C-alpha positions in Angstrom: -8.8 16.0 1.7 -7.0 16.3 -1.7 -5.0 19.2 -0.4 -3.3 17.2 2.4 0.4 17.2 1.9 0.6 20.0 -0.7 2.6 22.3 1.6 4.8 19.6 3.1 8.6 19.9 2.7 9.8 18.1 -0.4 11.7 15.6 1.7 11.9 13.0 -1.1 13.5 15.2 -3.7 15.7 13.3 -6.0 14.1 9.9 -5.1 12.3 7.5 -7.3 9.2 5.8 -6.0 7.8 2.6 -7.6 4.2 2.3 -6.5 2.3 -0.9 -7.1 -1.4 -0.5 -6.7 -1.3 3.2 -7.6 -4.7 3.3 -9.1 -8.1 3.5 -7.5 -11.1 1.2 -8.1 -13.4 4.2 -8.2 -13.7 7.9 -7.9 -11.9 9.4 -4.9 -8.7 8.6 -3.1 -7.6 5.0 -2.4 -4.5 4.2 -0.3 -2.3 3.6 -3.4 -3.4 6.6 -5.4 -3.0 9.0 -2.4 0.5 7.5 -1.6 1.7 8.0 -5.2 0.5 11.6 -5.2 2.0 12.2 -1.7 5.3 10.9 -2.8 5.3 13.2 -5.9 4.3 16.2 -3.8 7.2 15.5 -1.6 9.7 15.6 -4.5 9.8 12.0 -5.7 9.6 10.9 -9.3 6.8 8.2 -9.4 6.3 5.1 -11.4 2.6 4.5 -10.9 1.7 0.8 -11.6 -1.7 -0.7 -11.6 -3.3 -3.8 -13.1 -5.7 -1.4 -14.9 -3.8 1.0 -17.3 -6.6 3.6 -17.1 -6.4 3.7 -13.3 -2.6 4.2 -13.4 -3.1 6.9 -16.0 -5.5 8.8 -13.8 -3.0 8.9 -11.0 -0.2 9.8 -13.3 -2.1 12.6 -14.9 -3.0 14.0 -11.5 0.7 14.0 -10.6 1.8 15.6 -13.8 -0.9 18.3 -13.7 0.5 19.4 -10.3 3.8 19.9 -11.9 5.5 16.7 -10.8 7.1 13.9 -12.6 5.4 10.4 -13.1 4.9 7.6 -15.6 2.0 5.1 -15.6 2.4 1.3 -16.3 0.0 -1.6 -16.3 1.1 -4.8 -14.6 -0.3 -7.9 -12.8 1.8 -8.2 -9.6 1.0 -11.9 -9.3 3.0 -12.5 -12.5 6.8 -12.5 -12.3 7.3 -11.4 -15.9 4.9 -8.3 -15.3 6.8 -7.3 -12.2 10.2 -7.6 -14.0 8.9 -5.5 -16.8 7.6 -2.8 -14.5 10.9 -2.6 -12.6 12.9 -2.6 -15.8 10.8 0.3 -17.1 11.4 2.2 -13.8 15.2 1.8 -14.2 15.1 2.8 -17.9 13.0 5.9 -17.2 14.6 7.2 -14.0 17.8 5.1 -13.5 17.0 3.8 -9.9 14.4 2.7 -7.4 14.7 4.3 -4.0 11.2 3.5 -2.7 9.2 0.4 -3.3 5.6 0.8 -2.2 3.4 -2.3 -2.2 -0.3 -1.4 -1.9 -2.0 -4.2 -3.9 -4.5 -6.3 -1.9 -7.9 -7.8 -2.1 -10.4 -8.9 0.6 -12.6 -12.0 0.9 -15.5 -12.6 3.3 -15.8 -15.9 5.1 -14.2 -18.2 7.6 -12.4 -21.5 6.8 -15.7 -23.3 6.0 -17.1 -20.7 3.7 -13.9 -19.8 1.9 -13.1 -21.9 -1.1 -9.7 -23.2 -2.0 -9.6 -21.0 -5.1 -10.5 -17.9 -3.1 -7.8 -18.7 -0.5 -5.2 -19.2 -3.3 -6.2 -15.9 -5.0 -6.0 -13.9 -1.8 -2.6 -15.3 -1.0 -1.3 -14.7 -4.5 -2.5 -11.0 -4.7 -1.7 -10.0 -1.1 1.5 -12.0 -0.3 3.1 -13.4 -3.4 2.9 -10.0 -5.1 5.1 -8.4 -2.4 7.5 -11.4 -2.5 7.8 -10.9 -6.3 8.3 -7.1 -6.1 10.9 -7.4 -3.4 12.7 -10.2 -5.3 12.9 -7.8 -8.3 13.8 -4.7 -6.5 16.1 -5.8 -3.7 19.1 -6.5 -5.9 18.8 -2.9 -7.4 18.6 -1.4 -3.9 21.5 -3.5 -2.7 23.7 -2.3 -5.6 22.7 1.3 -4.8 23.4 0.8 -1.1 20.1 2.4 -0.1 16.3 1.8 -0.3 13.0 2.0 1.5 10.2 -0.6 1.2 6.7 0.3 2.4 4.3 -2.6 2.5 0.6 -2.0 3.2 -0.8 -4.6 5.6 -3.9 -4.3 7.7 -5.1 -4.2 11.2 -6.8 -7.5 10.5 -3.4 -9.1 10.2 -2.9 -8.7 14.0 -6.3 -8.7 15.5 -10.0 -9.4 14.9 -11.7 -6.4 13.5 -15.4 -7.6 13.5 -15.3 -9.3 10.1 -14.8 -13.0 9.2 -11.9 -12.6 6.9 -9.8 -15.7 7.4 -7.9 -15.7 4.1 -7.4 -11.9 4.3 -6.3 -11.9 7.9 -3.8 -14.8 7.2 -2.4 -13.0 4.2 -1.9 -9.7 6.0 -0.2 -11.6 8.9 2.1 -13.1 6.3 2.9 -9.5 5.0 4.1 -8.6 8.4 6.4 -11.6 8.7 7.7 -11.0 5.2 8.4 -7.3 5.9 10.3 -8.2 9.1 12.3 -10.9 7.4 13.4 -8.4 4.6 14.1 -5.7 7.2 16.6 -7.7 9.2 18.3 -9.4 6.2 19.0 -6.1 4.5 19.4 -3.7 7.4 23.2 -3.7 7.0 22.9 -2.9 3.3 21.2 0.5 3.7 17.7 -0.9 3.0 14.7 -0.5 5.4 11.4 -2.3 5.2 8.3 -1.3 7.2 4.7 -2.1 7.2 1.6 0.2 7.5 -1.4 -1.4 9.0 -4.6 0.6 8.2 -7.7 0.2 10.3 -11.1 0.9 9.0 -10.6 3.3 6.1 -13.1 5.2 3.9 -11.7 4.5 0.4 -13.5 3.6 -2.9 -12.5 0.0 -2.2 -15.1 -0.5 0.6 -18.0 0.7 -1.6 -17.2 -2.0 -4.2 -16.2 -5.0 -2.0 -17.8 -4.5 1.3 -21.0 -2.5 0.8 -22.9 -5.6 -0.3 -22.8 -7.0 3.2 -24.8 -4.0 4.6 -28.4 -2.9 3.8 -27.1 0.4 2.4 -23.8 2.3 1.9 -24.7 4.7 4.6 -25.3 2.0 7.1 -21.9 0.5 6.1 -20.3 3.9 6.8 -22.0 4.4 10.1 -21.1 0.9 11.2 -17.4 1.3 10.3 -17.3 4.8 11.9 -18.5 3.2 15.1 -15.6 0.7 15.1 -13.0 3.4 15.4 -12.3 5.0 18.9 -12.3 8.3 17.0 -15.8 7.9 15.8 -14.8 8.1 12.1 -12.9 6.0 9.6 -9.5 7.1 8.3 -8.8 7.7 4.7 -6.2 7.2 2.0 -4.3 10.4 3.0 -3.8 9.0 6.5 -2.0 6.0 5.0 -0.2 8.2 2.4 1.2 10.6 5.0 2.5 7.7 7.0 4.1 6.2 3.9 6.0 9.4 3.1 7.4 9.5 6.5 8.6 5.8 6.5 10.1 6.4 3.1 12.0 9.5 4.1 15.3 10.0 5.9 13.3 11.2 9.0 12.6 7.4 9.5 16.2 6.4 8.8 16.4 4.4 12.1 12.9 2.9 11.8 13.1 -0.6 10.4 10.9 -3.7 10.6 8.0 -1.9 12.3 4.2 -2.4 12.0 2.9 1.1 12.0 -0.8 1.0 13.0 -2.8 3.7 11.3 -6.2 3.0 12.9 -7.3 5.7 15.3 -6.3 3.5 18.2 -8.6 0.6 17.2 -5.8 -1.9 18.0 -5.9 -1.3 21.7 -9.7 -1.7 22.1 -10.9 -5.0 23.7 -14.2 -5.0 21.7 
């Protein structure tokens, strides 16, 4: 799947994409890593930001080896100082920020009884506060430019039950949807669009680290998640990345405040 997007038109030529969560927690293609590479393949200069510098470096190196332009930064998106520093570095390096891509997110198993207060607070900080902080830092830049596209990664779990007890995760992703819509409407007249991608069950390195422990084996996890999708298979990071490129491009210039479900149709199933 690494070849997906290589021959696409360079419809983001001249743009600068600031991607938070651009690394991957393991080998393979997570949503953020794939999005960063897809932006670059479509002509954007990429600022790849991850909490782990080595993960950001891997993504950046891949982009550069393909002949595209990128820099790697480490930042904790729950910390205002880190977010400001990353945005300032993007401006210093490339002079603008045309695309803000928010991919950072964590999951937590459990309903209200099982979820601790500390876990709830952590999920809300990573999944929602992070996007508030990045928007807070980038929106004045986009407003001064008179243009900008924000792509937030939510989740199908933010709009419906997906078969997992994820109360903190579901609540946080629902909040991401509302935050995105609020920004979209407030800034629509200023040339700025904000949209949200809602992935369904996806086959990314993340699930093998944070979800596999709830199944007898990794293969049984994969089989169970494949069955959840009407297509009979999970999506992957490239499905999210290709949607992100579209939403960031001028082809989506009249698309604002949407929740784009990338889930194989899972959202219309009753079971």
